[in-house]
C-alpha positions, 0 to 999 in steps of 0.5 A: 856514023862518024869515028866520033860516034862509038866514043861518044856513046861510051862516054855517055854511058860512063856518065850514067847508065841508059839502061831503064828498070823495065828491061830496056837500054837505049845507048846513045851519045850526048851530041848528035856525032852522026852523019845519018839517022839509024835505030839499031835494034837488038832484041836478045834471047837471054838478058845481059847485065848491062850494069850493076842494077839493071838486065836488058832484054831490049837494046836500041842504039841511037844514031841521029844527025843533026838534020833529023833531030826534030823528026827523030823525036817521034822515036822517043814516043816509042821508047816511052809508050814501051816503059808505060806499057809493061805487057808490051816490053813482055811481048818484045822480049819474045820477038823472034824477027824484025817484022815482029818487033815492028808490028808491036812498035806500029801497034804501040804507036797507034794507040798512042795516036789514037789517044790524042783524038 
């Protein structure tokens, strides 16, 4: 990440909360200010108050570089499916390891790819 990354994330959050109604937040900068693509996942044991209207259990911090932008769009497929499938978000709230999270993510994306066939 560059020195511009954190201020850009904070500026984006000032413009409008990145929390979603289903207990998930996706903080990210408006600009592609990273020198490499990374998605940090935080699965909280107890929800935190993200803004005046939302508590979150799951936080995905997106850091996407310009070169990876098109490939990184697949990440958004995961988010869309997580929002659509309320029971999956409930399962995420009970994950206690990254491996458990990855199992759920793979299942969600496998179901999505099967929807297109």
